[in-house]
N, CA and C atoms as a LAMMPS dump frame, in Angstrom:
ITEM: TIMESTEP
0
ITEM: NUMBER OF ATOMS
540
ITEM: BOX BOUNDS ff ff ff
-5.0000000000000000e+02 5.0000000000000000e+02
-5.0000000000000000e+02 5.0000000000000000e+02
-5.0000000000000000e+02 5.0000000000000000e+02
ITEM: ATOMS id mol type element x y z
1 1 1 N -47.331 -7.859 15.261
2 1 2 C -46.117 -8.532 15.698
3 1 3 C -45.501 -7.769 16.867
4 2 1 N -44.775 -8.497 17.663
5 2 2 C -44.153 -7.882 18.835
6 2 3 C -42.823 -7.244 18.465
7 3 1 N -42.303 -6.453 19.367
8 3 2 C -41.014 -5.785 19.152
9 3 3 C -39.892 -6.816 19.015
10 4 1 N -39.989 -7.911 19.747
11 4 2 C -38.956 -8.958 19.681
12 4 3 C -38.928 -9.6 18.292
13 5 1 N -40.081 -9.809 17.696
14 5 2 C -40.147 -10.392 16.351
15 5 3 C -39.556 -9.422 15.343
16 6 1 N -39.913 -8.131 15.467
17 6 2 C -39.344 -7.121 14.568
18 6 3 C -37.825 -7.096 14.675
19 7 1 N -37.312 -7.187 15.908
20 7 2 C -35.871 -7.165 16.125
21 7 3 C -35.209 -8.38 15.477
22 8 1 N -35.817 -9.558 15.585
23 8 2 C -35.257 -10.769 14.979
24 8 3 C -35.218 -10.641 13.458
25 9 1 N -36.273 -10.088 12.871
26 9 2 C -36.312 -9.896 11.417
27 9 3 C -35.233 -8.904 11
28 10 1 N -35.092 -7.822 11.75
29 10 2 C -34.085 -6.803 11.465
30 10 3 C -32.678 -7.406 11.532
31 11 1 N -32.372 -8.161 12.577
32 11 2 C -31.051 -8.782 12.721
33 11 3 C -30.788 -9.805 11.622
34 12 1 N -31.8 -10.567 11.249
35 12 2 C -31.644 -11.534 10.164
36 12 3 C -31.327 -10.827 8.855
37 13 1 N -32 -9.705 8.599
38 13 2 C -31.747 -8.935 7.377
39 13 3 C -30.318 -8.408 7.358
40 14 1 N -29.84 -7.928 8.498
41 14 2 C -28.458 -7.438 8.571
42 14 3 C -27.479 -8.57 8.276
43 15 1 N -27.687 -9.724 8.871
44 15 2 C -26.784 -10.86 8.656
45 15 3 C -26.788 -11.325 7.203
46 16 1 N -27.939 -11.237 6.547
47 16 2 C -28.032 -11.664 5.155
48 16 3 C -27.35 -10.671 4.225
49 17 1 N -27.556 -9.368 4.444
50 17 2 C -27.079 -8.369 3.498
51 17 3 C -25.693 -7.807 3.79
52 18 1 N -25.18 -7.928 5.001
53 18 2 C -23.87 -7.373 5.337
54 18 3 C -22.746 -7.988 4.512
55 19 1 N -22.666 -9.319 4.342
56 19 2 C -21.581 -9.853 3.523
57 19 3 C -21.617 -9.332 2.097
58 20 1 N -22.8 -9.125 1.547
59 20 2 C -22.883 -8.605 0.188
60 20 3 C -22.339 -7.181 0.123
61 21 1 N -22.671 -6.372 1.097
62 21 2 C -22.229 -4.98 1.092
63 21 3 C -20.723 -4.874 1.259
64 22 1 N -20.122 -5.696 2.125
65 22 2 C -18.698 -5.571 2.373
66 22 3 C -17.85 -6.105 1.217
67 23 1 N -18.427 -6.896 0.331
68 23 2 C -17.663 -7.439 -0.791
69 23 3 C -18.162 -6.935 -2.137
70 24 1 N -18.922 -5.849 -2.129
71 24 2 C -19.521 -5.358 -3.364
72 24 3 C -18.604 -4.416 -4.134
73 25 1 N -17.329 -4.366 -3.78
74 25 2 C -16.423 -3.434 -4.428
75 25 3 C -15.714 -4.099 -5.6
76 26 1 N -15.646 -3.358 -6.685
77 26 2 C -15 -3.852 -7.891
78 26 3 C -13.781 -2.975 -8.171
79 27 1 N -12.664 -3.601 -8.499
80 27 2 C -11.455 -2.856 -8.836
81 27 3 C -11.6 -2.33 -10.262
82 28 1 N -11.521 -1.008 -10.425
83 28 2 C -11.666 -0.373 -11.736
84 28 3 C -10.331 -0.09 -12.401
85 29 1 N -9.353 0.324 -11.588
86 29 2 C -8.079 0.779 -12.152
87 29 3 C -6.969 0.564 -11.132
88 30 1 N -5.824 0.126 -11.617
89 30 2 C -4.659 -0.034 -10.756
90 30 3 C -3.608 0.947 -11.243
91 31 1 N -3.306 1.937 -10.398
92 31 2 C -2.387 3.008 -10.778
93 31 3 C -0.941 2.566 -10.672
94 32 1 N -0.598 1.93 -9.562
95 32 2 C 0.77 1.442 -9.354
96 32 3 C 0.721 0.329 -8.319
97 33 1 N 1.82 0.035 -7.674
98 33 2 C 1.873 -1.099 -6.753
99 33 3 C 1.223 -0.89 -5.413
100 34 1 N 0.783 0.343 -5.127
101 34 2 C 0.139 0.592 -3.838
102 34 3 C -1.074 1.511 -3.931
103 35 1 N -1.588 1.753 -5.121
104 35 2 C -2.808 2.563 -5.236
105 35 3 C -3.694 2.083 -6.383
106 36 1 N -5.003 2.192 -6.142
107 36 2 C -5.984 1.709 -7.113
108 36 3 C -7.305 2.422 -6.901
109 37 1 N -8.237 2.21 -7.821
110 37 2 C -9.571 2.801 -7.73
111 37 3 C -10.596 1.681 -7.654
112 38 1 N -11.527 1.817 -6.691
113 38 2 C -12.605 0.847 -6.507
114 38 3 C -13.938 1.471 -6.881
115 39 1 N -14.856 0.646 -7.355
116 39 2 C -16.244 1.052 -7.554
117 39 3 C -17.008 0.516 -6.356
118 40 1 N -17.606 1.415 -5.587
119 40 2 C -18.389 1.038 -4.413
120 40 3 C -19.784 1.613 -4.602
121 41 1 N -20.678 0.802 -5.122
122 41 2 C -22.008 1.305 -5.468
123 41 3 C -21.86 2.264 -6.638
124 42 1 N -22.299 3.507 -6.436
125 42 2 C -22.16 4.517 -7.496
126 42 3 C -20.913 5.375 -7.318
127 43 1 N -20.185 5.148 -6.235
128 43 2 C -19.002 5.951 -5.937
129 43 3 C -17.723 5.273 -6.426
130 44 1 N -16.781 6.102 -6.846
131 44 2 C -15.432 5.626 -7.145
132 44 3 C -14.536 6.097 -6.015
133 45 1 N -13.777 5.169 -5.47
134 45 2 C -12.922 5.479 -4.331
135 45 3 C -11.475 5.195 -4.715
136 46 1 N -10.639 6.251 -4.623
137 46 2 C -9.207 6.07 -4.854
138 46 3 C -8.579 5.636 -3.542
139 47 1 N -7.909 4.48 -3.571
140 47 2 C -7.296 3.909 -2.378
141 47 3 C -5.779 3.921 -2.468
142 48 1 N -5.147 4.158 -1.344
143 48 2 C -3.699 4.028 -1.184
144 48 3 C -3.522 3.005 -0.084
145 49 1 N -2.743 1.955 -0.336
146 49 2 C -2.568 0.889 0.642
147 49 3 C -1.808 1.398 1.86
148 50 1 N -2.353 1.151 3.03
149 50 2 C -1.758 1.597 4.287
150 50 3 C -0.554 0.736 4.639
151 51 1 N 0.473 1.378 5.18
152 51 2 C 1.612 0.655 5.741
153 51 3 C 2.686 0.244 4.769
154 52 1 N 2.5 0.522 3.471
155 52 2 C 3.511 0.124 2.489
156 52 3 C 3.815 1.277 1.537
157 53 1 N 4.929 1.155 0.834
158 53 2 C 5.285 2.111 -0.215
159 53 3 C 5.918 1.309 -1.345
160 54 1 N 5.245 1.261 -2.483
161 54 2 C 5.719 0.504 -3.638
162 54 3 C 6.495 1.42 -4.577
163 55 1 N 7.371 0.851 -5.415
164 55 2 C 8.114 1.673 -6.378
165 55 3 C 7.172 2.452 -7.294
166 56 1 N 7.611 3.64 -7.684
167 56 2 C 6.863 4.448 -8.64
168 56 3 C 6.895 3.745 -10.003
169 57 1 N 5.906 4.028 -10.848
170 57 2 C 5.796 3.372 -12.152
171 57 3 C 7.069 3.518 -12.978
172 58 1 N 7.698 4.708 -12.97
173 58 2 C 8.889 4.939 -13.789
174 58 3 C 10.172 4.503 -13.094
175 59 1 N 10.039 3.892 -11.946
176 59 2 C 11.17 3.431 -11.172
177 59 3 C 11.4 1.944 -11.448
178 60 1 N 12.609 1.474 -11.176
179 60 2 C 12.888 0.04 -11.311
180 60 3 C 11.881 -0.739 -10.461
181 61 1 N 11.298 -1.773 -11.013
182 61 2 C 10.297 -2.643 -10.399
183 61 3 C 8.93 -1.985 -10.233
184 62 1 N 8.744 -0.777 -10.765
185 62 2 C 7.448 -0.113 -10.684
186 62 3 C 6.371 -0.854 -11.46
187 63 1 N 6.686 -1.248 -12.68
188 63 2 C 5.708 -1.988 -13.494
189 63 3 C 5.426 -3.366 -12.896
190 64 1 N 6.47 -4.018 -12.359
191 64 2 C 6.275 -5.336 -11.749
192 64 3 C 5.385 -5.238 -10.506
193 65 1 N 5.556 -4.171 -9.711
194 65 2 C 4.725 -3.987 -8.521
195 65 3 C 3.269 -3.78 -8.927
196 66 1 N 3.051 -2.995 -9.977
197 66 2 C 1.691 -2.767 -10.477
198 66 3 C 1.082 -4.081 -10.98
199 67 1 N 1.859 -4.863 -11.718
200 67 2 C 1.389 -6.152 -12.23
201 67 3 C 1.056 -7.108 -11.084
202 68 1 N 1.856 -7.078 -10.034
203 68 2 C 1.598 -7.919 -8.868
204 68 3 C 0.267 -7.548 -8.222
205 69 1 N 0.006 -6.258 -8.065
206 69 2 C -1.271 -5.802 -7.502
207 69 3 C -2.433 -6.212 -8.414
208 70 1 N -2.222 -6.123 -9.713
209 70 2 C -3.225 -6.552 -10.688
210 70 3 C -3.552 -8.036 -10.487
211 71 1 N -2.508 -8.865 -10.366
212 71 2 C -2.72 -10.306 -10.173
213 71 3 C -3.463 -10.61 -8.875
214 72 1 N -3.174 -9.83 -7.848
215 72 2 C -3.797 -10.066 -6.546
216 72 3 C -5.263 -9.635 -6.491
217 73 1 N -5.638 -8.583 -7.248
218 73 2 C -6.977 -7.997 -7.05
219 73 3 C -7.904 -7.97 -8.25
220 74 1 N -7.389 -7.991 -9.453
221 74 2 C -8.259 -7.794 -10.605
222 74 3 C -9.304 -8.898 -10.697
223 75 1 N -10.585 -8.508 -10.786
224 75 2 C -11.677 -9.456 -10.949
225 75 3 C -12.049 -10.193 -9.677
226 76 1 N -11.539 -9.746 -8.523
227 76 2 C -11.818 -10.424 -7.263
228 76 3 C -12.634 -9.512 -6.349
229 77 1 N -13.299 -10.122 -5.375
230 77 2 C -14.036 -9.347 -4.384
231 77 3 C -13.053 -8.547 -3.546
232 78 1 N -13.307 -7.253 -3.4
233 78 2 C -12.421 -6.379 -2.644
234 78 3 C -13.178 -5.705 -1.511
235 79 1 N -12.543 -5.661 -0.349
236 79 2 C -13.092 -4.927 0.787
237 79 3 C -11.945 -4.149 1.414
238 80 1 N -12.28 -3.045 2.071
239 80 2 C -11.228 -2.221 2.661
240 80 3 C -11.648 -1.684 4.01
241 81 1 N -10.632 -1.31 4.79
242 81 2 C -10.832 -0.7 6.094
243 81 3 C -10.08 0.628 6.07
244 82 1 N -10.825 1.728 5.979
245 82 2 C -10.219 3.055 5.865
246 82 3 C -9.495 3.435 7.146
247 83 1 N -8.312 4.041 6.976
248 83 2 C -7.507 4.504 8.102
249 83 3 C -7.421 6.026 8.137
250 84 1 N -7.306 6.654 6.953
251 84 2 C -7.113 8.1 6.866
252 84 3 C -7.362 8.538 5.43
253 85 1 N -7.18 9.833 5.187
254 85 2 C -7.206 10.396 3.839
255 85 3 C -5.884 11.126 3.66
256 86 1 N -5.184 10.863 2.546
257 86 2 C -3.875 11.493 2.334
258 86 3 C -4.016 12.877 1.695
259 87 1 N -2.872 13.53 1.456
260 87 2 C -2.875 14.898 0.922
261 87 3 C -3.41 14.968 -0.509
262 88 1 N -3.546 13.839 -1.187
263 88 2 C -4.068 13.807 -2.552
264 88 3 C -5.546 13.412 -2.594
265 89 1 N -6.173 13.276 -1.419
266 89 2 C -7.582 12.924 -1.344
267 89 3 C -7.873 11.445 -1.456
268 90 1 N -6.833 10.615 -1.462
269 90 2 C -7.038 9.168 -1.532
270 90 3 C -7.332 8.628 -0.136
271 91 1 N -8.153 7.602 -0.074
272 91 2 C -8.423 6.921 1.178
273 91 3 C -7.261 5.971 1.451
274 92 1 N -6.61 6.139 2.582
275 92 2 C -5.525 5.241 2.987
276 92 3 C -6.192 4.107 3.747
277 93 1 N -5.986 2.872 3.291
278 93 2 C -6.747 1.759 3.845
279 93 3 C -5.986 0.44 3.727
280 94 1 N -6.388 -0.5 4.568
281 94 2 C -5.963 -1.878 4.366
282 94 3 C -6.961 -2.476 3.384
283 95 1 N -6.485 -3.269 2.465
284 95 2 C -7.321 -3.829 1.404
285 95 3 C -7.21 -5.341 1.42
286 96 1 N -8.347 -5.977 1.238
287 96 2 C -8.387 -7.436 1.125
288 96 3 C -9.069 -7.784 -0.196
289 97 1 N -8.433 -8.635 -0.967
290 97 2 C -9.019 -9.16 -2.202
291 97 3 C -9.127 -10.664 -2.037
292 98 1 N -10.335 -11.184 -2.147
293 98 2 C -10.62 -12.595 -1.877
294 98 3 C -10.013 -13.035 -0.546
295 99 1 N -10.086 -12.157 0.457
296 99 2 C -9.629 -12.492 1.802
297 99 3 C -8.146 -12.308 2.059
298 100 1 N -7.365 -11.928 1.049
299 100 2 C -5.915 -11.775 1.206
300 100 3 C -5.592 -10.325 1.535
301 101 1 N -4.777 -10.102 2.573
302 101 2 C -4.31 -8.761 2.926
303 101 3 C -3.284 -8.352 1.872
304 102 1 N -3.647 -7.386 1.043
305 102 2 C -2.85 -7.033 -0.133
306 102 3 C -1.544 -6.322 0.232
307 103 1 N -1.56 -5.468 1.238
308 103 2 C -0.324 -4.812 1.665
309 103 3 C 0.712 -5.834 2.091
310 104 1 N 0.295 -6.781 2.901
311 104 2 C 1.199 -7.855 3.344
312 104 3 C 1.716 -8.661 2.147
313 105 1 N 0.815 -8.988 1.22
314 105 2 C 1.204 -9.78 0.054
315 105 3 C 2.232 -9.045 -0.798
316 106 1 N 2.054 -7.73 -0.996
317 106 2 C 3.002 -6.952 -1.786
318 106 3 C 4.385 -6.945 -1.127
319 107 1 N 4.427 -6.796 0.186
320 107 2 C 5.716 -6.8 0.894
321 107 3 C 6.341 -8.19 0.827
322 108 1 N 5.547 -9.238 1.038
323 108 2 C 6.047 -10.624 0.972
324 108 3 C 6.643 -10.942 -0.397
325 109 1 N 6.007 -10.447 -1.448
326 109 2 C 6.476 -10.694 -2.813
327 109 3 C 7.697 -9.856 -3.181
328 110 1 N 8.084 -8.931 -2.307
329 110 2 C 9.201 -8.045 -2.61
330 110 3 C 8.797 -6.953 -3.582
331 111 1 N 7.547 -6.541 -3.542
332 111 2 C 7.05 -5.507 -4.442
333 111 3 C 6.791 -4.19 -3.738
334 112 1 N 7.148 -4.103 -2.448
335 112 2 C 6.942 -2.863 -1.693
336 112 3 C 7.791 -2.883 -0.426
337 113 1 N 8.077 -1.685 0.055
338 113 2 C 8.726 -1.502 1.341
339 113 3 C 7.646 -1.406 2.405
340 114 1 N 7.952 -1.861 3.614
341 114 2 C 7.094 -1.543 4.749
342 114 3 C 7.28 -0.051 4.999
343 115 1 N 6.228 0.644 5.397
344 115 2 C 6.308 2.088 5.623
345 115 3 C 7.42 2.4 6.617
346 116 1 N 8.091 3.503 6.395
347 116 2 C 9.225 3.892 7.225
348 116 3 C 8.827 4.039 8.693
349 117 1 N 7.585 4.434 8.969
350 117 2 C 7.177 4.627 10.358
351 117 3 C 6.759 3.336 11.055
352 118 1 N 6.742 2.228 10.338
353 118 2 C 6.441 0.948 10.982
354 118 3 C 7.64 0.554 11.843
355 119 1 N 7.405 0.137 13.039
356 119 2 C 8.492 -0.232 13.94
357 119 3 C 9.236 -1.462 13.457
358 120 1 N 10.466 -1.62 13.936
359 120 2 C 11.293 -2.742 13.482
360 120 3 C 10.684 -4.089 13.85
361 121 1 N 9.832 -4.147 14.852
362 121 2 C 9.21 -5.404 15.234
363 121 3 C 7.857 -5.638 14.594
364 122 1 N 7.421 -4.745 13.702
365 122 2 C 6.098 -4.897 13.09
366 122 3 C 6.086 -6.067 12.108
367 123 1 N 4.89 -6.592 11.874
368 123 2 C 4.73 -7.706 10.927
369 123 3 C 5.254 -7.336 9.548
370 124 1 N 4.918 -6.132 9.069
371 124 2 C 5.351 -5.729 7.729
372 124 3 C 6.875 -5.629 7.648
373 125 1 N 7.517 -5.083 8.677
374 125 2 C 8.991 -4.997 8.676
375 125 3 C 9.614 -6.396 8.671
376 126 1 N 9.011 -7.327 9.403
377 126 2 C 9.531 -8.699 9.416
378 126 3 C 9.355 -9.358 8.047
379 127 1 N 8.213 -9.087 7.389
380 127 2 C 8 -9.627 6.04
381 127 3 C 8.996 -9.019 5.055
382 128 1 N 9.276 -7.718 5.201
383 128 2 C 10.259 -7.06 4.341
384 128 3 C 11.643 -7.676 4.545
385 129 1 N 12.01 -7.926 5.794
386 129 2 C 13.31 -8.533 6.097
387 129 3 C 13.414 -9.916 5.463
388 130 1 N 12.339 -10.697 5.523
389 130 2 C 12.332 -12.029 4.905
390 130 3 C 12.452 -11.926 3.385
391 131 1 N 11.747 -10.97 2.78
392 131 2 C 11.82 -10.784 1.322
393 131 3 C 13.234 -10.36 0.911
394 132 1 N 13.855 -9.488 1.704
395 132 2 C 15.244 -9.075 1.427
396 132 3 C 16.173 -10.281 1.474
397 133 1 N 15.987 -11.122 2.5
398 133 2 C 16.862 -12.289 2.683
399 133 3 C 16.772 -13.259 1.514
400 134 1 N 15.576 -13.397 0.939
401 134 2 C 15.405 -14.32 -0.19
402 134 3 C 15.607 -13.639 -1.532
403 135 1 N 15.891 -12.312 -1.507
404 135 2 C 16.104 -11.506 -2.711
405 135 3 C 14.884 -11.564 -3.633
406 136 1 N 13.701 -11.515 -3.031
407 136 2 C 12.436 -11.541 -3.778
408 136 3 C 12.171 -10.177 -4.404
409 137 1 N 11.638 -10.184 -5.606
410 137 2 C 11.199 -8.963 -6.272
411 137 3 C 12.262 -7.893 -6.354
412 138 1 N 11.95 -6.694 -5.865
413 138 2 C 12.874 -5.567 -5.975
414 138 3 C 14.158 -5.792 -5.191
415 139 1 N 14.143 -6.725 -4.258
416 139 2 C 15.348 -7.016 -3.472
417 139 3 C 16.375 -7.808 -4.269
418 140 1 N 16.04 -8.228 -5.49
419 140 2 C 17.034 -8.868 -6.362
420 140 3 C 17.994 -7.829 -6.94
421 141 1 N 17.6 -6.548 -6.909
422 141 2 C 18.461 -5.451 -7.35
423 141 3 C 19.531 -5.23 -6.277
424 142 1 N 20.811 -5.116 -6.67
425 142 2 C 21.852 -4.922 -5.655
426 142 3 C 21.726 -3.594 -4.897
427 143 1 N 21.129 -2.573 -5.506
428 143 2 C 20.958 -1.271 -4.866
429 143 3 C 19.555 -0.724 -5.109
430 144 1 N 18.534 -1.314 -4.476
431 144 2 C 17.178 -0.798 -4.699
432 144 3 C 17.036 0.611 -4.128
433 145 1 N 16.311 1.458 -4.847
434 145 2 C 16.081 2.84 -4.419
435 145 3 C 14.678 2.926 -3.828
436 146 1 N 14.61 3.403 -2.598
437 146 2 C 13.311 3.543 -1.935
438 146 3 C 12.47 4.574 -2.679
439 147 1 N 11.161 4.358 -2.791
440 147 2 C 10.305 5.278 -3.545
441 147 3 C 10.335 6.711 -3.007
442 148 1 N 10.46 6.883 -1.702
443 148 2 C 10.5 8.243 -1.14
444 148 3 C 11.776 8.961 -1.555
445 149 1 N 12.861 8.238 -1.798
446 149 2 C 14.088 8.848 -2.315
447 149 3 C 13.936 9.145 -3.813
448 150 1 N 13.322 8.226 -4.538
449 150 2 C 13.105 8.403 -5.969
450 150 3 C 12.236 9.637 -6.231
451 151 1 N 11.162 9.805 -5.448
452 151 2 C 10.258 10.937 -5.623
453 151 3 C 10.952 12.27 -5.401
454 152 1 N 11.937 12.307 -4.516
455 152 2 C 12.657 13.547 -4.224
456 152 3 C 13.888 13.714 -5.106
457 153 1 N 14.103 12.776 -6.022
458 153 2 C 15.243 12.887 -6.921
459 153 3 C 16.565 12.541 -6.271
460 154 1 N 16.53 11.926 -5.09
461 154 2 C 17.765 11.543 -4.417
462 154 3 C 18.41 10.408 -5.194
463 155 1 N 19.686 10.559 -5.488
464 155 2 C 20.369 9.49 -6.214
465 155 3 C 21.731 9.22 -5.613
466 156 1 N 22.297 8.107 -5.986
467 156 2 C 23.57 7.678 -5.415
468 156 3 C 24.712 8.58 -5.839
469 157 1 N 24.586 9.316 -6.944
470 157 2 C 25.68 10.155 -7.431
471 157 3 C 25.807 11.482 -6.702
472 158 1 N 24.776 11.895 -5.963
473 158 2 C 24.832 13.169 -5.253
474 158 3 C 25.688 13.024 -4.003
475 159 1 N 26.428 14.102 -3.679
476 159 2 C 27.306 14.083 -2.514
477 159 3 C 26.477 14.066 -1.239
478 160 1 N 26.891 13.251 -0.294
479 160 2 C 26.229 13.161 0.994
480 160 3 C 27.038 13.978 1.998
481 161 1 N 26.351 14.837 2.733
482 161 2 C 26.994 15.711 3.709
483 161 3 C 26.538 15.334 5.112
484 162 1 N 27.386 15.656 6.094
485 162 2 C 27.023 15.46 7.486
486 162 3 C 26.937 16.824 8.149
487 163 1 N 25.807 17.102 8.769
488 163 2 C 25.595 18.377 9.439
489 163 3 C 26.297 18.436 10.786
490 164 1 N 26.247 19.595 11.442
491 164 2 C 26.945 19.777 12.719
492 164 3 C 26.43 18.874 13.841
493 165 1 N 25.184 18.416 13.733
494 165 2 C 24.633 17.525 14.761
495 165 3 C 24.567 16.076 14.282
496 166 1 N 25.258 15.76 13.203
497 166 2 C 25.334 14.378 12.734
498 166 3 C 24.296 13.979 11.704
499 167 1 N 23.353 14.865 11.362
500 167 2 C 22.355 14.537 10.338
501 167 3 C 22.994 14.472 8.959
502 168 1 N 22.571 13.507 8.159
503 168 2 C 23.138 13.343 6.821
504 168 3 C 22.129 13.842 5.802
505 169 1 N 22.615 14.565 4.768
506 169 2 C 21.728 15.159 3.772
507 169 3 C 22.445 15.308 2.434
508 170 1 N 21.643 15.531 1.387
509 170 2 C 22.135 15.794 0.033
510 170 3 C 21.433 17.04 -0.476
511 171 1 N 22.093 17.762 -1.386
512 171 2 C 21.449 18.876 -2.079
513 171 3 C 20.975 18.36 -3.424
514 172 1 N 19.66 18.342 -3.631
515 172 2 C 19.056 17.855 -4.871
516 172 3 C 18.158 18.965 -5.405
517 173 1 N 18.431 19.416 -6.617
518 173 2 C 17.635 20.473 -7.243
519 173 3 C 17.452 21.676 -6.315
520 174 1 N 18.517 22.044 -5.611
521 174 2 C 18.481 23.207 -4.739
522 174 3 C 17.762 22.992 -3.415
523 175 1 N 17.382 21.75 -3.115
524 175 2 C 16.697 21.445 -1.869
525 175 3 C 17.541 20.513 -1.029
526 176 1 N 17.496 20.712 0.282
527 176 2 C 18.197 19.833 1.206
528 176 3 C 17.293 18.629 1.483
529 177 1 N 17.769 17.445 1.138
530 177 2 C 17.007 16.214 1.344
531 177 3 C 17.763 15.385 2.379
532 178 1 N 17.107 15.096 3.495
533 178 2 C 17.756 14.354 4.571
534 178 3 C 17.713 12.849 4.308
535 179 1 N 18.733 12.185 4.819
536 179 2 C 18.803 10.716 4.733
537 179 3 C 19.486 10.241 3.478
538 180 1 N 20.762 9.945 3.576
539 180 2 C 21.489 9.389 2.421
540 180 3 C 22.477 8.347 2.887
């Protein structure tokens, strides 16, 4: 056979097997509203959804956010696009279950915040604004606590101080936590 025939066979094989490989991931465990474990062949991959931050399990709406992620992904074909690895060794990625962008869906449902570093004009921030306006999910709470504040123990009862250059902070467990 000629090189051209070999190339055609090779390309046909790639086209046949690529869709199977990209959708061969099975969801094994859902930790909370923005992290889960996938089975990819023989490997287990811990994923953290990129661009969003969902309530912690012990936080208000934490269980609902986890249940929402379960409804979106459990038993469905999952594929991901890795962006980075976080300090806990999890792969930070965009995730699609049956073709649905899960980060976007969680924000639309009011089960997660758009990441703080997302610009005000980003799609996720606009979806968060729409969810707030309709009081969807966690936005039905009159005073929702952002997960990054919850993790640092920041609460509404702690005194808020203003520094000499206008920065606002609280003292929580002997640590200065900015943003109150």
